[in-house]
C-alpha positions, 0 to 999 in steps of 0.5 A: 473486554473483562477477560482480555483487560484482567490478563493485561493487568495480571502481565502488567501490560497496561503500565508505562513502557520503559526507555532502554535507549536513550539516544543514538550514541547508545545505539552505537556502541552495539555497532549502529552506524552513524545514520540519524535515528529521529526521535520518534523512532527512538520511541519505536525501538524503546517501545519493541524493546519494551514489548519483547521483555514484557514477552508478547509480541507486537504490531509496529503500524507506523505509516508508510514512508516513517522508517519502520524497517530502520526501527526493527533493526535497531531493534534486533541489533540491540538484542543480538548485542545485549542478550545472550541470543542462541537463536537467529532472527529471520526477516519476512518480507515481499520479492520485491522489497528482499534486497531493500532490507539487506542494504538497511542492515548493511547501512544500519548495523554492517556488524551483523551477519545477514543471510538473504534465502532466495533462489531455484532450488538447487540454489536453497538446498546449498543453503540449507546444507551451508546454514544447517549446524555440523553438530550441537556445539555449533552456533548457526552461521548468520544473526539474521536470515531474510526470505519472501513469503513464497520461499517460506511456503516452499521450504518451511520444512527447513525453516521448522527445524530452525528455533527463530528468536524474533521473527520479523513480518513485512506488509504484515497486512496478509496474515489477516485471513485466520484461516490463509495457509501462510499464517498456519504454515508460520504459527507452526514455527519454533519463534520466541517473539513476534513482530509484524509490520504493517502500513495499513494494521486495519482496514474497516475490518475487526476480525482482521485485526483480532486475527493480527492481535491473536498472531502476536499475542495468542495466549492473551488473545484467544479464537475463543474470545473473538466473537465476544471481541467483534460484538463488543466494539462493533458500535462505533458510537459507542464512547465507551467501548473505543476508549476500552479498545483504545486502552487494550490496544496500546500494548500491542498497537503503535501508530504514527502518521507523518502529520504528528511526527515529521514536521519537515516533510515537503507538502503532499496534494492530490489534484484529480482530473476529470475526462470524458470518453472518446466514440470509440469508448462510448461504443464500447461502454453501451455495448457492454451495459447492452449485453445482458440487460437481464442482470439490471433487472432485480433490486433485490439481493443478488444470488452469487452467480448474478452477483459475479456477473455484475462484478464481470461488467464493472471490470469491462467498464473499467478496462473501456474507461481506461483504453479501448485497446485493451479489448480485443480486435478494436486496435487497427490492423496492421497493430503500428504504433500511432497517434491513434494509440493515443486519439482512442482513448481521453484517458490517454489524451490527457495523459499525454498533455501531462506528461509533457507538461511535467518533462517540460517543468523537470519531474520525475513521475510514478505512473500506477495502474491496477491492469498490466495489459493498460501498462504495456499500452503504457509502455508503447505510448512511452517509447513512441514518444520517446520518454525514459522509463523503468517498469514494475509489475508481478512478472518483474523478479527480484533481482530485475526489480531491485536493478529497477528501482536503483535505475529509477532513483540514481538516474536523473533522465529516467522520467517515468516509473510504470507499476502495478499497484499491486506488485509497486505498491509496498515497501519500495523508496522512490523518492527521486520522483515528486509525482504520482498518476494514478491511471486507475484508483483501486478498490481499495483506497489503502492501496493507493495510499501505500503506492503513493508513499513510495513518493512521500516518505523519509528521504523525500525533498520535495513537494509531492503532487498526487495527480488522480485520472477519473472518467467522469460520470463512469464507474470511476467516478462513484467508486472514487466517492465511495472509498473517500466515504471508506477512507474517512471512516478508516482514518479514524481507527488508530490515528490520534489514539482513535479506535473505531472499527467497522464489521464489514465483509472482505470483498472488493464489493464490500468496499464499493457497495452496501445495503442502500447501494446496490452494485446495478447502481454503481454500474448504471451510475452516470450512464444517461448524462455519458451516453447523451453528451455527443462531443465526440473525441473533442479533449484536453489539447487547451486545458491550461495545465498550470493552473489545474496542477500549480506552479512549478520552479526548477523541477518543485511544485510551489507549495501554494494555499491550494496544496493542503498539508499531507492529511488531504485538507482543503484538497483540490479537486479538478473537474476536467470535462471534454467541452470544459474545465473548472476547478471547486472546492469539496469538503476535506475527507 
């Protein structure tokens, strides 16, 4: 866009950035610990500093697990020691990683005064009194304040009175909605510069990208230019437009992926296991589909009510594929845990075989599910089998989250960590695990990538195996295939300097449907084959998991030819049906 490009040229923002820090020793003179920064992290630090001295905000969009936190802390330390700063910095993050930010500041920059701002209303009122300067000559008694999104909303009036230096927002894709109340609240604060951290800077939506750019550089990416920006760069086949967009984004968005910068990171491979349904699951699946046939009558665009009805049906089907006990009245009375808990769900039969194998071979496991009630069932199952575990979902309080992560990472005997994809998929470091099981998949594949990065990140010294469980001939299968297509397109957005962004509506529906694939077709996918299959509860008891998952030795997955590189090439797809299993290869996505 001519207007934006001219402004960038006028401000000399297209020039190559300057190096302010050349080595670890340069930082250590300001109080950096002896913890080593990798070369790409030093490059990231210099990029952040260059953006600061060009007087505009930026987006550090490195892939999950590459150390966005330590790069940002290094930037904060450098500026606080080199510049004469009166204003404090603020870090705003999810509650689940607040203690992690505190600990990382202590590890990397122990001389900075760091204040954690959380607690109940009375505790926060006491903090406000202690943190407010007594007079105009007194400075603030802290260098950096760390708090959460929720507390920002509750105590916005207090925060808005403080003249902030850097505003650092972790998991910043939460600000992609231009009209979100959190975003509107933060824009009202007095800040020198804003830095956004996100492992998923773009999720197929050009409007959302512009919203983030406007937040960090509102004088350049004017809201009045938003529609023109979207129109200009929506054509993904226009190579010149793609090149122009890349040039515009370079001063504001830095993105590196693991394959580019972490040559020594152990490889990640993914195995997809397809399973059947038990007799009771099939009965419920059929009952859900036949409950209201009227919603399947029209093939035209659906009105809002019918569309919501279909989405409800979709969610009910997903529950059925997970476990029939997610429906009231299905579990036999009296409610006692027993083998029926396992046998009633073919997914849990497969999980039972998997965990038995993984425990025997010395692996530690993360298990993700979209549904907290499914986590309840898995928790009952783990207790029944005598497996040790931790659990984290949206109901777990901040201090308990921190302790759960700490216990899992430091206790070798803790076998499984149960996590909801939403609450446990961001910001956590769980590198003590080398196996990730997705009990069910997210509509948005970026969320699953973030979840897998809890284990596959800096600090991991073992190969990581991702195991995804999919109900064959069910809605789970087509959702997976649609997500694969979306992921392949999304990866073109920022990696290797190629920007090709799809203007799509932000909704779960848009992630699995389009003009050619209607929601009715997704819900009806595989029904004929599924219901014609009369194999009952025949299960996966004789499956050779060594052949399917690959060999492991001394608790480490072997890096074989089938265990492809991190980028998913030669991804192994394993199909496990009720009758038989077979190994086949799909084209890399």
